[in-house]
Steps between C-alpha positions, in 0.01 A plus 500: 500500500306636205126586535448255209660196671294530819160403341674217323639361827160529659349306208759224539424482881126469432558233240729308732244511776225398266706209384572401860124512588413290191753240604364505860148452392607226249692315769203527738270361231744204427504430868136501535465252211765268641342515845148428352640202308673348794287223622526342850567143373782290363496422120686242306487352136423131492456237227246221499506199278174395344431266214845539352495875518628745755270755669679826579349636820539732802472382872453760768534417858408707817790659711361377820776262614284186466635197326186391328217697344165440339479569122279678260533381158414749225307399187485773230207626316500546112789640302873458475579556873837473667555378858460840658245628269716796429554537874128530555494199724749635737274704725273185543818290574599744769152475655536121495847522663345721772252210562793256516455354151740449215397554144587308189446604138662425151510636149244358274647278211651723250537816720845635599676217334297219656468202261169420330198719403225563750252536215541126446367416846163380613364568846611139586840573383528804727352292786774241446775755492388657838475149646862442407586827662318396827693175499829681475402735778394218741844354453667816647608528854385848525141444387228348736336238270194497708443881442503534116221697324427660177436845367359549153348796304249512222573216254669307781155452657463197251830365612484528874254216581680278252824538690304434828384164356858402428682633800357548855485883568407673831345822357411672169493875423296554177522857368243600225434158370221410264273191484438427147753601209246577230260674733787713641606593144141620407478694829836663420396579150181684603664669795764655276247608242288668760818670642569631143142620467468279190184557282243228473612407151864452616388285793288283252792460265740412780273247656448336147871493460536333836228252417691407183812445695312280745379275209846472365630394830217254550605323186868515570569737212862553391662842513488524121118453525479765757688740280257421213206549718626839608544611146881507533491731804659312781458788741836411667422139536788262437512134421649425853219708663238334296638158609511606861132608487392197325657279765344686794180662393284220660648578842242515779609488867164388647586132527863550578418720795395191690870425560503811727221386729639529859797705383508861622438721194535869485298636202608847415276704264529844338217752489583636157593174329412507127678171441307290740130491604573505869134427590528183289826399658382549851175312448702204339752489795231524766290223346786259512701605799294708747342196674848385608551830693846554362422763248578876564384757239668846495369770255707810428254763368786737377688228308539418139551134377865501579411601867670846429319802599270586205603855534861419447444227228303749280803722452841376359664804667353415837608130470848597402556752781335281766699199404815705514453689822233303694449147350308370811238769433425361145264261675151548628471625853519191739599250234848429627398505855196267433731245349753539787210460757378194330833333513537600861167358591598165335808494729279580812264212407784266439652567845186441673385189306590166685 
């Protein structure tokens, strides 16, 4: 063997071992991802008929060997949300399953091939949709119709009590809801401006713009009138979005909350919420529901509006890596356990109530 060929062979061996190590590490990472995204529950696709349309949904069931389970019906917040919320609901569904509860969710109209357009809905329409889903679930032999409740986040706060007024529910989990649509919008505007360290002049201009939009909404202005009032700059607003806001901007949950009197309610609030004034929300819920003794309020100081850890939500890289390798760790500490414990306590109360 020549002296020249020996270094070449050593180089090939080093390259081969390096490739092997890369493959081992890659295989290990894939294994971690698959394991982290394996949830302890059964999952099946379902279809629900409502008002001549089909809701495309997901039903998850605990793997505990029981024939019937209580059910948590999920009501989405704002935006074009699919049934799993891009898999973001799955850690919560697993927590529900550990407490012995199934979970039901569906694509918003127009999302993932579902018929319709969610921007054409009012809060009443969304409540009707959820009521149909509850009726469908009650007819199933694997669902205990006496243990069906609601979970809803953000915008769903205006929908949850409307559902409860239509169909009896045994509990409600309200995550980051607001009280009044316009008041919430103004709070969000000012909070975002403060977060951007906006100048006084910019704040004044943005508030004036917001006031103009409120006047347009108050007189039911068309989208074309909105565009003219904004000087042709729509700022991303579309005709469908304007119609959605026009239909729903008068929403205020105060009166509707009366439908939840006597119903166990878990109100979950985030300490770093720039979308919703949590002090206003807690005050509103306590004024209507606290006297009944069925309201539980949980505040997570390290959470953002979505109940993700604020430190994670502030970084796209952290969100991506955490969602990939540790999706349960996306949420604020104690959030998943808190919801599981709430459901477990409902079960204990149910077993001891004559």
